[in-house]
Every structure is written in C-alpha cells, then in structure tokens.
MISEZA-116649 format. One record per residue: residue in three letters; x, y, z of N, C-alpha, C in turn; residue number from 1. Coordinates in steps of 0.05 Angstrom, whole numbers, plus 5000, padded with zeros to 4 digits. Example, Ala and Ser with C-alpha at 12.3 -4.5 7.8 and 13.67 -1.06 7.14 Angstrom:
MISEZA-116649
   resn    npx    npy    npz   capx   capy   capz    cpx    cpy    cpz   resi
    ALA   5264   4886   5156   5246   4910   5156   5264   4934   5156      1
    SER   5257   4955   5142   5273   4979   5143   5258   5001   5157      2
//
This chain:
MISEZA-116649
   resn    npx    npy    npz   capx   capy   capz    cpx    cpy    cpz   resi
    MET   5481   5103   2835   5472   5125   2817   5488   5096   2788      1
    GLU   5460   5091   2777   5479   5077   2755   5502   5091   2742      2
    GLU   5488   5126   2737   5517   5138   2726   5512   5158   2732      3
    GLU   5536   5172   2738   5561   5192   2758   5540   5220   2730      4
    GLY   5525   5245   2748   5525   5263   2732   5512   5294   2748      5
    ASP   5507   5307   2735   5480   5330   2764   5444   5319   2734      6
    TYR   5440   5319   2765   5417   5304   2768   5394   5338   2789      7
    PRO   5386   5341   2762   5356   5372   2784   5333   5365   2793      8
    PHE   5340   5383   2821   5314   5380   2834   5301   5409   2835      9
    GLU   5286   5401   2849   5274   5432   2863   5269   5422   2897     10
    VAL   5276   5436   2915   5280   5434   2947   5263   5450   2958     11
    TYR   5242   5450   2978   5224   5462   2985   5218   5455   3015     12
    THR   5216   5492   3023   5211   5478   3061   5203   5503   3061     13
    CYS   5196   5510   3082   5181   5542   3107   5208   5559   3123     14
    GLY   5225   5545   3126   5253   5536   3140   5266   5544   3129     15
    GLY   5299   5531   3143   5311   5523   3124   5330   5503   3123     16
    ILE   5353   5503   3106   5351   5473   3097   5392   5473   3090     17
    LYS   5411   5458   3111   5430   5459   3093   5435   5435   3086     18
    ALA   5452   5425   3056   5451   5408   3049   5483   5399   3041     19
    TRP   5498   5375   3060   5525   5374   3037   5513   5337   3026     20
    MET   5525   5348   2996   5528   5315   2982   5552   5298   2988     21
    ASN   5566   5283   2990   5578   5262   2994   5604   5279   3002     22
    GLN   5597   5279   3026   5610   5297   3052   5616   5331   3042     23
    LYS   5601   5337   3021   5603   5373   3014   5598   5380   3015     24
    GLU   5604   5408   3015   5572   5430   3022   5557   5425   2996     25
    SER   5528   5431   2994   5526   5428   2968   5513   5460   2968     26
    PHE   5484   5458   2986   5473   5484   2983   5461   5492   3006     27
    CYS   5453   5519   3012   5441   5529   3040   5411   5546   3021     28
    PHE   5383   5542   3037   5372   5548   3030   5350   5564   3053     29
    GLN   5343   5585   3055   5341   5588   3081   5309   5624   3076     30
    PRO   5293   5609   3079   5266   5627   3060   5250   5630   3077     31
    TYR   5253   5629   3114   5226   5636   3135   5211   5643   3131     32
    THR   5188   5626   3112   5163   5637   3103   5150   5631   3122     33
    ARG   5128   5653   3129   5091   5617   3149   5093   5606   3137     34
    ASN   5092   5582   3137   5082   5558   3125   5077   5564   3096     35
    ILE   5086   5583   3087   5087   5580   3053   5120   5571   3051     36
    PRO   5118   5542   3039   5136   5537   3026   5150   5555   3008     37
    GLY   5184   5554   3006   5200   5567   2991   5207   5550   2970     38
    LYS   5216   5555   2952   5230   5528   2928   5255   5545   2918     39
    VAL   5278   5526   2911   5303   5534   2902   5309   5509   2876     40
    ALA   5312   5521   2858   5326   5496   2835   5348   5496   2859     41
    VAL   5365   5468   2848   5386   5453   2856   5398   5441   2834     42
    THR   5419   5430   2830   5423   5411   2812   5451   5392   2842     43
    LEU   5447   5367   2847   5464   5358   2859   5481   5330   2842     44
    HIS   5502   5327   2843   5524   5314   2830   5528   5287   2842     45
    PHE   5521   5273   2831   5510   5240   2838   5542   5226   2835     46
    GLN   5561   5204   2839   5575   5192   2834   5574   5167   2833     47
    LYS   5587   5145   2803   5559   5126   2809   5567   5112   2817     48
    GLY   5551   5092   2831   5545   5088   2863   5538   5095   2880     49
    MET   5527   5083   2900   5525   5093   2922   5531   5126   2930     50
    ASN   5516   5147   2937   5508   5172   2947   5510   5173   2973     51
    GLU   5515   5199   2987   5500   5207   3017   5500   5239   3017     52
    ILE   5467   5245   3021   5462   5267   3028   5451   5281   3046     53
    VAL   5468   5289   3066   5450   5295   3094   5456   5331   3097     54
    ALA   5427   5317   3104   5410   5353   3109   5402   5367   3139     55
    TYR   5407   5387   3144   5412   5398   3165   5379   5417   3161     56
    ALA   5352   5415   3182   5339   5432   3177   5325   5448   3203     57
    ASP   5320   5464   3202   5319   5482   3227   5275   5501   3221     58
    GLU   5272   5519   3236   5250   5533   3235   5258   5553   3253     59
    LEU   5233   5572   3255   5243   5592   3271   5233   5599   3302     60
    ALA   5206   5566   3306   5188   5561   3320   5188   5571   3338     61
    GLU   5172   5610   3326   5160   5617   3344   5145   5624   3341     62
    ARG   5126   5607   3315   5089   5594   3320   5092   5570   3316     63
    ASP   5062   5576   3303   5054   5548   3293   5060   5539   3267     64
    ILE   5069   5524   3265   5090   5524   3248   5085   5500   3228     65
    PHE   5083   5500   3207   5099   5471   3184   5130   5470   3185     66
    PHE   5128   5441   3189   5169   5430   3197   5173   5405   3181     67
    TYR   5185   5415   3144   5189   5401   3131   5212   5411   3113     68
    TYR   5223   5391   3106   5230   5402   3070   5225   5383   3051     69
    GLU   5226   5386   3032   5227   5372   3005   5245   5363   2983     70
    PHE   5256   5346   2975   5274   5335   2950   5246   5329   2936     71
    ARG   5246   5352   2904   5228   5332   2883   5251   5334   2862     72
    TYR   5248   5312   2860   5263   5311   2830   5256   5324   2795     73
    LYS   5270   5328   2788   5255   5346   2758   5274   5325   2748     74
    GLY   5296   5299   2733   5310   5297   2717   5289   5267   2713     75
    THR   5303   5268   2687   5282   5244   2659   5305   5215   2677     76
    GLU   5319   5215   2697   5331   5178   2693   5324   5176   2710     77
    PRO   5323   5145   2714   5301   5136   2742   5328   5145   2766     78
    VAL   5313   5153   2786   5328   5157   2804   5317   5130   2835     79
    HIS   5337   5121   2851   5328   5102   2866   5337   5115   2895     80
    GLY   5327   5110   2920   5340   5115   2933   5323   5108   2967     81
    PHE   5344   5108   2992   5324   5108   3016   5334   5119   3031     82
    ILE   5321   5127   3055   5322   5140   3074   5325   5122   3095     83
    GLU   5357   5123   3111   5363   5115   3138   5355   5137   3156     84
    LEU   5341   5118   3184   5332   5136   3202   5354   5117   3227     85
    GLU   5368   5138   3238   5385   5118   3266   5373   5114   3285     86
    ASP   5378   5150   3302   5366   5140   3331   5344   5140   3338     87
    TYR   5323   5153   3322   5297   5171   3329   5281   5153   3304     88
    ALA   5277   5124   3303   5257   5118   3280   5229   5110   3290     89
    ASP   5230   5104   3319   5215   5089   3329   5191   5112   3334     90
    GLU   5201   5136   3355   5192   5175   3352   5173   5189   3330     91
    ILE   5191   5176   3301   5182   5182   3270   5161   5174   3276     92
    LEU   5152   5152   3275   5134   5131   3255   5116   5138   3283     93
    ASP   5110   5136   3315   5100   5138   3334   5083   5168   3322     94
    ALA   5103   5195   3314   5088   5208   3306   5075   5220   3282     95
    VAL   5084   5206   3264   5071   5197   3231   5040   5187   3237     96
    ILE   5039   5164   3257   5014   5147   3261   4994   5178   3285     97
    SER   5007   5186   3303   4995   5204   3315   5009   5224   3314     98
    PRO   4993   5246   3306   5005   5270   3306   5010   5285   3338     99
    GLU   4998   5281   3345   4996   5296   3374   5018   5291   3399    100
    ILE   5024   5264   3386   5051   5255   3397   5081   5270   3384    101
    TRP   5074   5283   3369   5101   5306   3361   5108   5319   3380    102
    TYR   5095   5330   3388   5101   5363   3413   5114   5343   3432    103
    ARG   5091   5319   3444   5124   5299   3471   5136   5293   3469    104
    LYS   5137   5285   3447   5157   5259   3437   5180   5265   3420    105
    VAL   5170   5269   3400   5193   5274   3371   5214   5301   3383    106
    ARG   5230   5298   3381   5260   5320   3372   5252   5341   3355    107
    LEU   5253   5359   3352   5260   5376   3323   5276   5379   3314    108
    PHE   5307   5367   3315   5317   5361   3298   5330   5338   3299    109
    TYR   5343   5326   3270   5344   5304   3264   5370   5309   3240    110
    ASN   5390   5280   3262   5401   5272   3226   5397   5257   3217    111
    MET   5386   5262   3198   5372   5236   3173   5394   5231   3139    112
    THR   5401   5216   3141   5411   5210   3123   5403   5196   3087    113
    THR   5397   5206   3073   5391   5193   3049   5411   5193   3040    114
    ALA   5417   5164   3033   5435   5147   3001   5411   5152   2983    115
    PHE   5420   5153   2962   5418   5146   2931   5437   5128   2912    116
//
C-alpha cells in the first residue's frame, strides 16, 4: 500500500470465513446459507508497504454447494494485490479449467495468502 489507512470491503460467502490481517484476527462471518451469498461490510487496516490477509473458509458440505468467498473493495483509492498459492496451484488451475476434476483432485480446504 502506498498509504497506511482503513480500507472498506464487502465480503461475500455462502459458508463461513475467518480472516487475519497482518497476523491479527480481523473478522469472522458465517452466514451458512444454501447457495445464497451473505455479505458483510468490513474495514481492513492496511499498513504502508506489504500487507497480508490470511483467510480460512469452510462450508457445511452436507449438500450441493457453491464453495467460495469474495472480497469486493469499496473504496476510492487504488489497491493492488496478488494471490500466492503455495501447495495446490496446479490442482486449482485444473479445477478451473475442468470443473469435474474439482471433486476428485482438489481438497476443500486451502491456506491461501493474499498480499496487498
């Protein structure tokens, strides 16, 4: 980040998500709604320079589900970032390219680190 400050986001998920910002717990949101995303407004405090968001996501997995979470930036200042996929990048790419592989190859839980 070019400037330290608070940045507004909306977070969407059908399951649950817990997030840590720079190694401090930031928020937990668990709507657990059947394939209808819930949303919550959160404010994340970014330090100047590199920042890290670590997200844990889960789902009840007792039915056909949409398994995802989404961060939508709602501010006006430009934000740039990248997602680092450490252990399962090839499997994730296979799942995106061929969705039927998702059920056979890709684990349902990932430690994904997003740096801004």
